[in-house]
MIMITOR-451232 format. One record per residue (C-alpha): residue in three letters; x, y, z. Coordinates in steps of 0.001 Angstrom, whole numbers, padded with zeros to 6 digits, always signed. Layout:
ALAXYZ/...
***
This chain:
MET+004088-095729-012756/TYR+004874-092219-014131/ASN+002242-093061-016646/LYS+004142-096197-016698/MET+001634-098548-018362/LYS+004055-101408-018007/LEU+004648-103859-020826/PHE+005076-107545-020015/THR+007085-109833-022251/ILE+006307-113454-022936/PHE+009429-114379-020999/SER+008222-112930-017711/ILE+004996-114893-018072/LEU+006736-118178-018800/MET+009542-118097-016209/GLY+008074-120611-013734/SER+006846-119050-010261/ILE+010003-124471-003696/SER+011974-126773-004276/PHE+009948-129987-004065/LYS+011789-132972-005430/ILE+008871-134456-007327/LEU+011201-135145-010209/ALA+013829-137764-009728/ALA+017087-136194-008572/ASN+018826-136967-011848/ASP+016073-135129-013761/ILE+016824-131805-012034/ASN+019603-130408-014182/SER+021765-128117-012039/SER+024299-127545-014802/GLN+021955-126709-017651/PRO+022112-123094-018898/PHE+018960-121110-019489/VAL+018460-120180-023138/GLY+015737-117861-024339/PHE+014918-115014-026665/TYR+014612-111287-026104/GLY+012888-108810-028376/SER+014338-105403-027424/ASP+017787-104268-026375/PRO+018111-102796-022885/GLU+018475-099016-022964/THR+020587-098534-019847/LEU+022099-100441-016933/ASP+021707-097469-014611/TYR+019250-099349-012436/LEU+018611-096326-010245/TYR+017421-094264-013199/THR+015308-096496-015445/TYR+011794-097847-015000/LYS+011646-099892-018194/HIS+011112-103634-018174/VAL+013644-104085-020989/ASP+016247-102877-018470/SER+014979-104234-015152/ARG+014593-107818-016394/HIS+018390-107856-016631/PHE+019671-105779-013699/ALA+017301-107574-011306/ASN+019781-110436-011659/PHE+022853-108270-011119/ILE+021898-106149-008092/ASP+020473-107163-004725/GLY+018575-104648-002649/LEU+017637-104749+001009/LEU+014874-107349+000675/GLU+013539-109819-001892/HIS+010879-112529-002085/ASP+011306-116240-001611/ALA+009480-118872-003669/TYR+006336-118489-001542/GLY+006023-114717-001742/ASN+007491-114004+001686/LEU+009698-110953+002128/VAL+013149-112197+003120/GLY+016468-110515+003682/ALA+018918-109888+000854/MET+021420-107172+001782/ALA+019444-106689+004998/THR+019100-109376+007649/HIS+016626-107627+009977/TRP+014277-104674+009702/SER+011966-102854+012096/SER+010045-099616+012507/ASN+008983-097234+015206/GLU+005427-097424+016513/ASP+003750-095519+013682/ALA+005883-096962+010845/SER+007386-093575+009955/ILE+010989-094571+010749/TRP+012424-097781+009321/THR+015731-099330+010338/PHE+017553-102050+008361/ASN+020462-104085+009696/LEU+022745-105063+006839/ARG+024383-108377+006082/GLN+028081-108355+006862/GLY+030492-109891+004375/ALA+028465-109246+001187/HIS+030638-107652-001494/TRP+030608-105787-004770/TYR+032367-107478-007695/THR+033556-106226-011053/ASP+032428-107795-014301/GLU+035581-109922-014114/GLY+034494-111306-010743/ILE+037127-109348-008798/GLU+036121-108253-005309/TYR+035781-104458-005204/ALA+034375-103476-001788/GLU+031974-104570+000909/VAL+028342-103557+000521/THR+027525-101092+003304/ALA+024698-098835+004429/HIS+026475-095897+002777/ASP+025826-097489-000627/PHE+022070-097175-000132/VAL+022433-093505+000776/THR+024547-092980-002342/GLY+022005-094842-004447/LEU+019142-092574-003430/GLN+021165-089408-004017/HIS+022218-090606-007475/ALA+018588-091399-008277/ALA+017505-087932-007156/ASP+020358-086187-008981/PHE+019509-087910-012248/GLN+015731-087489-011829/SER+015057-091224-011791/GLN+012008-092382-013678/THR+010916-094136-010466/LEU+011637-091210-008135/TYR+007897-090518-007834/LEU+007617-093584-005584/VAL+009610-091988-002772/GLN+010022-088292-003603/GLU+007294-087170-001230/LEU+007609-090152+001112/ILE+011198-089853+002331/GLU+011761-086819+004519/ASN+013154-083770+002686/LEU+013748-085696-000539/ASP+011331-083498-002472/ASP+013055-080416-001035/TYR+016408-081768-002227/VAL+015007-082335-005708/GLN+013691-078761-005663/GLY+017124-077523-004578/THR+016142-076064-001220/VAL+018103-078394+001103/ASN+021357-080361+001028/PHE+021209-084134+000696/GLU+022514-084502+004255/GLU+019072-083290+005351/VAL+017234-086029+003424/GLY+015744-088774+005576/VAL+018150-091597+004713/THR+021105-092163+007009/ALA+023895-094691+007429/LEU+024034-094887+011232/ASP+027113-097046+010770/ASP+028426-099405+008066/TYR+025711-101958+008758/THR+022736-099887+009956/LEU+020539-097958+007541/GLN+017628-095759+008560/TYR+014838-094046+006631/HIS+012772-091188+008066/LEU+009463-090805+006257/THR+007086-087877+005905/ALA+004164-090094+006881/PRO+003637-093574+008303/ALA+004113-096286+005660/PRO+003584-099862+006874/TYR+004266-101055+003307/PHE+007763-099532+003171/PRO+009666-102857+003398/SER+007917-104041+000235/LEU+009046-100859-001525/THR+012675-101872-000975/THR+012222-104683-003520/TYR+011963-102062-006262/SER+014844-100392-008097/ILE+014598-096886-006633/LEU+016087-098053-003304/LEU+018970-100148-004678/PRO+022584-099464-003592/VAL+025589-098171-005512/ASN+029200-097808-004423/GLN+030113-094098-004411/GLU+033768-094543-005330/PHE+032902-096695-008338/LEU+030045-094428-009396/GLU+032179-091310-009378/SER+034981-093101-011233/LYS+032679-093252-014253/GLY+033007-089585-015144/ASN+032720-086044-013817/GLY+028998-086129-014524/CYS+028575-088986-012042/GLN+029716-086866-009077/LEU+027074-086753-006353/GLY+025370-083381-006376/SER+026700-082449-009846/PRO+024827-084638-012333/ASP+025565-084519-016058/PHE+024197-087281-018268/SER+026643-086466-021038/ALA+029670-086919-018772/CYS+028636-090029-016835/SER+029143-093559-018172/PHE+027745-095382-015145/GLY+025196-097861-016413/SER+026196-097611-020040/LEU+025535-100794-021968/SER+028829-102424-021083/PRO+029453-105113-018444/ASP+032134-102983-016764/SER+029832-099969-016316/ILE+028392-101289-013042/LEU+029404-103394-010048/TYR+027588-106590-009088/ASN+026350-107825-005725/GLY+023649-110116-007145/ALA+023466-113701-008317/TYR+024721-113071-011865/ILE+027313-111017-013717/LEU+026764-109658-017212/LYS+029458-111136-019442/ASN+028340-110124-022912/PHE+025953-107646-024442/THR+026016-107448-028215/SER+023259-105194-029474/LYS+020515-106971-031379/SER+022426-110230-031074/VAL+022958-111820-027668/ILE+022978-111115-023913/GLU+024823-113499-021596/TYR+025129-113768-017813/GLU+027226-116067-015645/ALA+026534-117015-012056/ASN+028633-115070-009558/PRO+030805-117761-007850/ASN+031257-115512-004811/TYR+027609-114592-004383/TRP+026537-114465-000733/ASP+023539-116772-001374/LYS+024987-119019-004072/SER+023276-122144-002698/GLN+020050-120667-004147/VAL+021537-120279-007641/TYR+020945-123402-009744/ILE+021400-122090-013278/PRO+025091-121538-014131/SER+024531-119213-017082/VAL+021849-117406-019030/LYS+021873-116802-022776/LEU+019245-114619-024421/ILE+019201-114480-028213/TYR+017824-111434-030007/ALA+014715-112034-032060/GLN+012691-108902-032716/GLN+009928-110904-034337/ALA+009810-113580-031627/ASP+006142-114357-032110/PRO+004582-117338-030302/THR+005011-119643-033297/THR+008730-118845-033576/LEU+009171-119503-029865/PHE+007297-122802-029979/LEU+009361-124065-032919/ALA+012560-123113-031076/PHE+011358-125038-028020/ASP+010465-128004-030197/ARG+014062-128022-031465/GLY+015324-128053-027871/GLU+016809-124568-028118/ILE+014895-122761-025352/MET+013393-123687-021985/ALA+009778-122574-022393/ALA+007387-121350-025061/PRO+003783-120261-025553/ILE+001391-122083-027841/ASP-000323-119702-030231/VAL-004050-120474-030160/ASN-004481-118443-033329/ASN-002261-120833-035306/PRO-004298-124052-035705/SER-001436-126079-037207/ILE+000825-125265-034262/VAL-001936-126092-031775/ALA-002530-129442-033470/ALA+001183-130276-033563/ALA+001637-129267-029927/LYS-001300-131325-028697/LYS-000157-134373-030656/LYS+003424-134258-029370/TYR+003107-132620-025935/GLY-000541-133133-025010/ASP+000100-134241-021425/SER+002549-131397-020777/ILE+000680-128362-022078/PHE-000346-126106-019199/VAL-002048-122793-018558/THR+000263-120062-017299/ASP-000504-118441-013958/THR-002131-115039-013937/ASN-000355-112219-012136/ALA-000912-108806-010581/ALA-000949-106876-013875/ILE-004282-105704-015236/SER-005422-104381-018602/PHE-008470-102159-018772/ALA-010299-099530-020806/THR-010868-096003-019512/PHE-013446-093380-020346/VAL-012033-090077-021623/PHE-013875-087400-019669/ASN-012523-084270-021344/ARG-011648-085133-024924/GLN-010190-082202-026872/GLN-008590-083916-029869/TYR-010474-085325-032867/HIS-007557-086282-035103/SER-004005-087531-034675/PRO-001874-085090-032672/LEU+000799-085617-035335/ASN-001327-084880-038383/GLU-004786-083283-038531/SER-005644-085285-041649/VAL-005066-088652-039953/ASP-007370-090589-037581/ILE-010172-088093-038035/SER-013319-088617-035964/PRO-016417-089090-038144/LYS-018651-087409-035561/THR-020469-084129-036066/GLU-019919-081278-033630/LYS-023270-082070-031959/GLN-022334-085744-031595/ARG-019035-084744-029986/GLU-020837-082593-027423/ASP-023396-085344-026764/THR-020680-087938-026186/LYS-018877-085746-023673/THR-022076-085063-021755/ALA-023002-088773-021782/ILE-019620-089943-020484/LEU-020028-087647-017484/ASN-023212-089558-016550/THR-022651-092428-014091/ASN-025595-094515-015349/PHE-024305-094215-018907/ARG-020870-095503-017891/GLN-022400-098291-015817/GLY-024572-099274-018764/ILE-021503-099578-020998/GLN-019739-101569-018275/ARG-022609-104077-018072/ALA-022853-104438-021864/ILE-019282-105573-022504/ASP-018606-109276-022980/THR-015048-109201-021650/ALA-014577-112930-022302/ALA-015161-112382-026019/ILE-012488-109674-025975/ASN-010002-111807-024038/GLY-010668-114766-026301/GLN-009064-112922-029198/ALA-005712-113301-027417/VAL-005946-116605-025546/GLY-008567-118526-027535/GLU-012070-119742-026862/GLU-011051-122454-024378/LEU-009237-120030-022069/LYS-011197-116848-022527/TYR-012436-116835-018915/THR-009237-117887-017139/SER-007490-114511-016921/LEU-010554-112258-016651/ARG-010194-109653-013909/ASN-013031-107641-012413/MET-011257-105069-010289/LEU-008173-102870-010380/THR-006260-104633-007619/GLN-005320-108305-007837/PRO-008057-110092-005816/SER-005674-111835-003406/PHE-003072-109046-003339/VAL-003482-108655+000429/THR-005442-110629+003010/THR-006657-109877+006515/THR-005636-111679+009672/GLU-008896-113631+009294/ASN-007727-114784+005836/GLU-010303-112627+004063/THR-009074-111619+000618/TYR-009039-108053-000608/SER-011616-108889-003295/GLN-014007-110094-000610/LEU-013595-106771+001184/VAL-014300-104842-002024/THR-017339-107004-002762/LYS-018805-106259+000673/SER-018265-102540+000116/LEU-019978-102658-003278/GLN-022950-104509-001827/ALA-023267-101914+000923/LEU-022984-099107-001633/GLU-025467-100371-004268/PRO-027267-103561-003122/ASN-029477-103533-006226/LEU-026480-103645-008567/TYR-024422-106080-006497/PRO-026566-108899-005054/GLN-025332-111401-002493/GLU-024083-113827-005158/PHE-021947-111118-006780/THR-018210-111825-006650/LEU-015113-110087-007986/GLU-012918-113184-008186/ASP-010930-113789-011366/GLY-012161-116151-014061/HIS-015680-114933-014759/MET-017548-111839-015950/ALA-018749-110081-012820/TYR-020427-107171-014604/PHE-021713-108496-017923/ASP-025504-108353-017719/PRO-027277-107224-020928/GLU-030653-106803-019228/LEU-029203-104614-016483/ALA-027168-102735-019100/GLN-030379-101779-020893/GLU-032041-100684-017631/LEU-029087-098495-016694/MET-028901-097019-020182/ALA-032637-096289-020143/THR-032155-094338-016907/ALA-029178-092536-018421/ARG-031180-091708-021552/THR-033973-090125-019546/GLN-031451-087977-017665/LEU-029362-087084-020711/GLU-032224-086195-023051/LYS-033227-083550-020501/GLU-029740-082099-021084/GLY-030279-082050-024834/VAL-028383-085234-025736/THR-029571-087024-028865/PHE-029406-090817-029008/PRO-027689-092955-030140/VAL-024493-091720-028531/TYR-021388-092319-030642/LEU-018127-093460-029036/ASP-014877-093291-031002/VAL-012420-096075-030203/LEU-008886-095643-031563/VAL-007363-098976-032638/ASN-003791-099999-033408/GLY-004425-101558-036800/GLU-000904-102990-036948/SER-001769-105352-034087/GLU-004104-108094-035273/MET-005012-108968-031684/HIS-005801-105346-030759/PHE-007931-104978-033886/ARG-009884-108184-033215/SER-010375-107212-029566/ALA-011751-103816-030573/GLN-014139-105508-033006/ALA-015365-107754-030172/LEU-015870-104659-028002/LYS-017895-102947-030724/GLN-020024-106005-031388/SER-020821-106528-027716/ILE-021810-102925-026988/GLU-023880-102463-030128/GLU-025609-105829-029741/HIS-026663-105258-026153/LEU-027353-101521-026367/THR-029092-101468-029748/ASP-029904-097933-030961/GLN-028491-096532-027710/VAL-024728-096546-028346/LYS-022724-096824-031563/ILE-018977-097472-031777/ASN-016747-095853-034391/LEU-013552-097875-034754/ILE-010802-095550-035956/ILE-008060-097741-037397/SER-004681-096140-036779/THR-001019-097068-037138/ARG+001183-097832-034163/HIS+002984-094501-034653/HIS-000190-092408-034474/PHE-001878-094660-031911/GLN+000960-093991-029445/ALA+001384-090312-030335/ALA-000606-088730-027494/LYS+001808-087432-024856/THR-000561-085229-022873/ALA-004205-085332-021815/GLU-005342-082824-024431/GLN-003881-085013-027208/ILE-006001-088091-026439/ASN-007956-088828-029627/THR-010564-091341-028459/ASP-013636-091595-026224/LEU-012719-094979-024779/TYR-008997-095502-024192/PHE-008658-099175-025024/SER-005028-099799-024102/SER-004344-099073-020432/ALA-002450-101422-018144/TRP-000956-101380-014663/SER+001011-103492-012234/PRO+001911-102640-008625/ASP+005275-101444-007356/TYR+004891-102505-003719/GLY+002702-104635-001509/ASP-000148-102331-000546/PRO-003455-101403-002274/LYS-002126-097849-002372/SER+000134-098898-005257/TYR-002962-099517-007378/LEU-005399-096876-006162/ASP-003013-093929-006312/ILE-003217-094079-010113/LEU-006800-092766-009832/ASP-005818-089781-007701/PRO-007399-086632-009193/ASP-004379-084509-008299/ALA-001469-086599-009559/GLY-002683-090068-010597/ASP-001046-091889-013485/LEU-004420-092522-015142/LEU-005270-088849-015488/LYS-003886-088689-019028/SER-006004-091702-020012/PHE-009010-089871-018540/GLY-008190-086839-020689/LEU-007547-084848-017502/SER-004540-082882-016244/ARG-002736-083058-012942/LYS-003735-080522-010315/VAL-000809-078203-011037/ASP-001987-077834-014660/GLU-005744-078354-014480/THR-008225-075863-015871/SER-011366-074732-014072/GLU-013353-077035-016384/GLU-011217-080007-015361/THR-011660-079148-011692/SER-015415-079154-012250/ILE-015301-082489-014111/LYS-013306-084158-011340/GLU-015856-083001-008796/HIS-018808-083965-010997/ILE-017694-087570-011508/GLY-016790-088052-007850/LEU-013004-088236-008121/LYS-012732-085836-005186/ILE-014875-088174-003069/PHE-012690-091088-004142/LYS-009591-089158-003096/CYS-011028-088521+000373/LEU-011738-092241+000814/LYS-008292-093231-000471/ASP-006396-090671+001601/LYS-008327-091621+004718/ALA-007318-095260+004185/ASN-003672-094276+003876/LEU-003790-092619+007292/GLU-004679-095940+008945/VAL-001318-097556+009801/SER-001810-099257+013146/ASN-004424-101801+012035/LEU-003757-103362+008621/ASP-007121-105152+008568/LYS-008839-101797+008944/ARG-006497-100204+006404/TYR-007333-102826+003782/ALA-011067-102512+004473/MET-010862-098744+004003/TYR-008937-099102+000754/ALA-011553-101636-000343/GLU-014232-099017+000273/ALA-012348-096570-001951/GLU-011910-099139-004706/ALA-015573-100126-004514/TYR-016531-096498-004996/ALA-014316-096246-008108/LEU-015667-099507-009555/ASN-019244-098392-008996/GLN-018518-095072-010694/ALA-017244-097095-013695/TYR-014297-094805-014395/PHE-012723-097776-016148/ILE-013676-101226-017464/PRO-011540-104072-015992/LEU-010629-106594-018685/TYR-007960-109204-017904/SER-004641-109909-016252/SER-001440-111182-017811/GLY-001108-114961-018058/GLY-003841-117531-018517/SER-002528-118852-021840/TYR-001216-122208-023068/ALA+002496-122951-022771/ILE+005043-125735-022417/SER+008199-125709-020320/ARG+011273-127400-018885/ILE+011334-124930-016002/ILE+010422-126661-012746/PRO+007335-124741-011600/TYR+007146-122817-008344/THR+010891-122850-007769/LYS+011643-119227-008642/SER+010854-116202-006508/TYR+007179-115364-006327/SER+005857-111832-005990/PRO+003155-109666-007523/TYR+005409-106589-007303/GLY+009058-105502-007274/LEU+012043-107076-009018/SER+012025-110507-007387/GLU+010078-112375-010053/MET+012508-111247-012762/LYS+015351-113117-011098/PHE+016811-116413-012273/LYS+017887-117024-008686/ARG+016044-120029-007179/MET+014776-121165-010586/GLN+015464-124819-011409/LEU+015444-126529-014791/SER+014543-130065-015689/SER+016153-132329-018251/GLU+012639-133318-019291/ILE+009486-131435-020148/ILE+007263-130983-017090/THR+004065-132997-017347/ALA+000670-131750-016251/THR+000588-134313-013432/GLN+003942-133147-012105/ARG+002883-129516-012393/ASP-000302-130134-010432/GLN+001660-131850-007683/TYR+004148-128999-007488/HIS+001310-126530-007226/GLU-000482-128513-004534/ASN+002687-128745-002449/TRP+003477-125081-003019/LEU+000033-123989-001872/GLU+000171-126233+001189/TYR+003532-124866+002280/ARG+002613-121270+001439/ASN-000578-121451+003470/LYS+001410-122683+006452/LYS+003811-119779+006051/HIS+000929-117321+005922/
***
């Protein structure tokens, strides 16, 4: 996402993810408010502009788009009741729900939600250069031309055929387009209300300084969602109330939400608040032995492991490093390497066997254990970019199985028949193979004048104890299993300098140990596009520029490491729209190629840590992408803490019903 490297708060992990009445009816508390903490103020309520999680976690509850997800992950209608496409999925038509309305922050009916509001929403997003515009700028017909100022918005491919019929014309077939409507860029806004918020809000004449739409005040937006913002007091409290006139109010069980500001809401603080009965759910900090002991003694039969999700954290190789000190200060974060060592490192990183050797030498469980503890260090391990079960074929074959087959066809010696990419184990870690690959790399690289050992700088945020410990585990693993072949220089930085690099040429590390991603819509394209050599979001982490800015050296590097081949595979997959099974298999081939090239080192997903909760599990919306999972809609609370036995039964029932639905 626009180099979006999304951040995930503890709250999004803990908010349960069906309504099975395993609890006695009187234990399901339909009048209990949700109380929790938040660590950062929202920055704007202009939901069509922002991409930040600190904003979207709130407005997801205030605004309904065309579609959303139910508790089983199915796309269901919100403002739309039906949707369809032409034969090649390049024109999509949505029939809107009649009788759904906009309401003010006082709950007063303002206007009916119509197809025109979705047209207005897209124009406002384009006018204000939305941070999520990249998702649709080149997908919706003439939208890029409008942004460039060469056509009027009337020529853009979004049309209200009438009040209740909305149509999108796309530049290319997109079978995943319905899933894209669950994201903020395609949300509606009422034009009359928008333009009442200042001259700068006028469609076609944007001016941030003269537009108060989405300012941090409850009356700055209208509401068509399940909740209405009633109070925002900066660095104090945020409160919602359920909209009594909401079109789907039978699915709203929590009457109000109260989030209390706590900038230092560490896991121990959250657990103690839960223990006092103040909040609904809390993590259990495995790095605080006294808290772990107290939790096990009091809540032993209710402690559970949170579900993993579609987000992934990984490390990336920097292929064209140009910076050897902080971009803010040349006397800070200085690389200890000599000029010859710098040249050797760059040459080595361009060698596929060298990267594969590093990949096979990393004990990812040891790294993950620094965050989730020894007992859970395998649970959230991820071995690929895309979530393994993100999509499935009509034969119920998971995407990870497709990628595994492609890897085995590509390099049968590296990926034997027992090889699997499923979560929860280390697919690549193999010290013996790491040494073989590095020996091959050494033979090749010494012919190019490289002197061993090769030194890799790894920049570390020293203000984060977990990041520091994880980097130490990385260093220990590589140096232990590639003795005298590779040495790691940990450069301990501050948060300020660690986050200072804004462009590719400012990256001051050889291994970028802080990348993360989560998908925006329900197609492998949402993951694999970040590797695109022309405009991918990971280019900065690779130390490479986008095509419009790349140098001749960068063009050569992209070709040398096979990114151009990857792009051909990825783009070919995107052209397949008539047969989704074939489309997924082709994307799997592209991902297998990228994994085998070892452009990045998959580490772990979000989740997979100990927690305790009064949220009834599997009642809220479930989705690996979009806004649905941020919603309090559908979520149910219990008067009692959920036991492990109850949780297991909920999960069993949820899986059974979900499998029937799929």
